N, C-alpha and C positions, 0 to 999 in steps of 0.2 A: 216314750215308753210303750212298747207294744211287743207282742210275739209275732215275728215275721219269718216266713219260711226260707228266705234267701237273703243275699247281701243287699244293703241299702246304703245310700249316701248320707241321708239324714232322716231323723224322725223327731218331730217336735210338735208343740201346741196341741197336746192331747186334751180333749174335753170330754167329760163323761157326765151324763145325767141319769140318775137312778131314782125311781119312785115306785111305790106300791099302788096297786089298783084300789078302787074305792072300798072293796070288801076285804082288802088285805091279803088276798090269796095269790095274786100274780105280781110280777115285777116287770116294769118297762125299763130298758136300757137304751140310751142314745149315746153313740160313740162318734167321735170325730178326731182326726189328727192330720198332720201334714207330713207326707212321706215323699222322699225323692229316691227313686230307684235307678240303678245303672241301666243303660240301654242294652238289650239282649244282643248277643253276637250275631252278625250277619243279618240284622233286621228281623231276627226271629221274634215271635210274640213272647211277651213276658209270661213266666209261670210262677212269679212271685206272689205270695198271698199273705194277707193279714189273718192271724189266727186268734179268734175270740173264744175263750173257754166259756161254756154255758152249762149251768146245773140243770137238772131235770130236762134233758134234751128232748124227750118224747113230747114235751108240751110247747115247744118253740113255735112262735108265729112271728113272721116279719111284719113290721108296722111302718106306717108313714107318719112323719111329723113334719112341721114346717121347716124349710131349709134354713131359716134364720133362728131356729130354736135357741141356739147358744147366745145369739144377740139378745133375745128376749130374756134369757137367764141373766145375762150381764146387766141388762137394763132394770132388773128387779132389785138392784142394790145401789146404795149411795156410794160412789167411788170416793174414798177419802184422800187418796193421793193419785195423781195421774200416772199412768203406766207409760216409761221411756219409749085318705084316710081309710083307704081300703086295707084290709088285713088278709094275709095269705098264710094258711096253715100248712105245715109240712107233715105228711103222713109217714109214719115209721112202721106201719103194720106189715109191709111186705117182707117176706122171708127170703126173697131172692138175693143172691150174692152178686148181682150185676153192678155196673158203675152207678154211683150216686148221681142223680140228675142235676144239671146246672140250671139255676134260676137267675133272673135278672131283677135287681132291686136297686132303684136309684142309680148311683154312679157305678155300681158293682155288678159283676157276675158273682153269684154266691152259691155255696153248697153247705148243707148241714151234715157233718159226720156224726152219726148218732152215738158212737162210742169209739174209743181208741182201737177196738178190735175191727173197726170198719175202715181203717186207713188204707188198706189195700184196694178199696173200692173208689178211691179218688181218681178221677180221670187224669191220666198223665199230662194231657194238654192243658189241664186247669192249673195244677201245681204239682211239684214233686217235693215232698217233705224229706229233708236230709235225716240221716240216722241220728244226728245230734238233736235236731228239733223233736223228733219222735221220742227220744229218751227224755228230753226235758218235759214234754207234755205228759208222758207216762209217770214220771217222778212227781209232777206237780198236781195232776188231776187223775188219781187212780180209781176213783169210785163215783159213779153216777154223774159223769160229766161227758158232754159231747163238745165238738169244736165247730164253730161257724167259720168258714173260710171265705174271705172276701178277696177276689183277685185284684192285684195291683197292676197298674199300667206302667209303661216305660216312662222314665223321666219324672218331672214335677207336674202333678195333676191336682186340681182342686176337686176334692171329693165332697159330695153332699153328706150331711150327718146320716149315719146308718142306725136304724132302730129295730129292736126286736123285743118280744115279751116272752115270759115263761112262768111256770108255776114257781112260787117261792119255796125255798127248801124247807124241810121239816123243822129246822132250827129257827125258823122265822127271821132269817137275816137277809137283807139285801146284799147282793154280790156285785162288787165293782171289779171288773177285769183290768187290773193295773200292772200285772206282772210283766217283766221285760225280758225279751230274748231276741237278739238278731246279731248278725255280723256285718261289719262294714265292707270288708274284703278279706281274702285269704291271709294276707300278710298281717292284718290287724286282728285276726280272730283270737289270738292268744290274749289280747288285752281285754276281751270280754269277760274273762273269768278271773276270780280272785284265788287266793292261796288258802282259803278256809278248808277245813276238813269236810269230807262229804257227809251227807246226812245231817246237816246242821240243825234241822228241826224235825221233830217227830209228831207234830200235831198242830193244834191251834193255840195261840198265845195272845197275850195282851199286846196291842199295837199302839205305838206313839201317835198314829194317825187318828185315833179316836174310836176305833172299833176293834174287831179281831183281825189278825193277819193269818193268811194261809201259807205255811212254810212248805218246803220240799219234804215229802214224806218218806222217801226211799233212802235207806242206808247202803244200798248196793249200786246206786247209779254211778256212772263214770264221773270223775272229777271235772271233766270237760263241761258238763252242763250245770255245775253248781255255781250259779250266779247269785251269791248271797246279797250283794249290794250293787247298786247302780248309781253312777254319779251324774246321770243326765235326765233325772225326773223333770218333766215339764207338763204338769197337770193342773187343770182347773176341774174340780170334782163337785158337781152340784147334786143335791139330794132333797127330797121332800118326804115327809112322813117318817123322819128319823130324829133321834135325840141330837143334842148339841155335839158338833165335832170338837175334838180336843184341838185347841189352838186354831180356831176358825180364822178365815182370811182376815188379816189386819187391814186390808185395803178396801174391803167391801162391807159397808154398813148395812145391816139387815133392815128391811122395811116391814110394816104391818101388812102390806099387800104386795103381790108380785105382778110382773108385767107379761106373763105368759098368756098367749091366746089359747085358752083351754078348749074352746070349741073347735080348734083345728087339731087337737090331739086325739088319739084313739079313744073311743067312747068309754071304755072301762077306766081310763086314766084322766078323766076330766075333773080334776080335784078342786079347781076354783081359785079365784084371786086372793082369798084370805089364807090359803095354804102357806105355811112357813117354808120358805126356800132357803137352804143353807149352802155355803160354799167353803171348800177347803182347797188351798193351793199348796202344791208340793213341788218345789223347785230344787234341783241339784242333787246332792248325795242323800240317799235314803235306802232303807231296807227294800229289797226286791221282792215285794209281796203283793198278793191280791188283798182287797179290803172287804170286810163285812161290817154291816151296821144293823142294829136291831130295827125292826119295823114298829112304828108307833102310829097307828091309825085309830 
């Protein structure tokens, strides 16, 4: 489950960790998944990219976390059944309309698109967003959102967890980027879309996942980008500083202490071993939404 700018062969094993800073004013998001992309024609470099929507984009900082952070999260739970520090800020003060600079962070080349009005500033050699992807992003994130683009490489690649922080939104919710959009290839593109009417949601509503869900907001968007449901959710979602998930993982028993090496985490997010870590697993068919959870610190 990811928003990806071009065709992919497979996307799975998505893992997300979201937690608030100690003062409750910022959010850390750590993201990881397994993506297999087609090889570019004639050995051309890939221009495919992972698109991570981010609220309050003016406040984004890229962060470093341990490469085994999700192993640490996994080890923070009793498994009930076996399964088959530097920080870099991004300045958005420039009023120039030049190309957005490319940065290197962990496994990725990355750029931060501060608003959807800046899509024309994405270097073509980095990625080219199709009309359908742009329409999907515009329909899903119309206000106060930017997009972090992480360039994908050809074939199957092991990517390090990617981490960034930003100011928490005014509604004091943690934002989990779980919405899905990508195509497998041109002949399969039609299978990505359902037969629901366009504009199926006009705001925020109650989510079966335990928080709020962000629906598609536009009633004028093309039917092509109305992916209301997806049948290939494959998520482990970890959170700290949040209330209980609805239907928390039945396979992971919570402990009174966690196994995260907090001294290796960014300074503002070193919450400590007594912090309650929660886990939600979403597998298979589910509503195609981002998730929000209240902050409780």
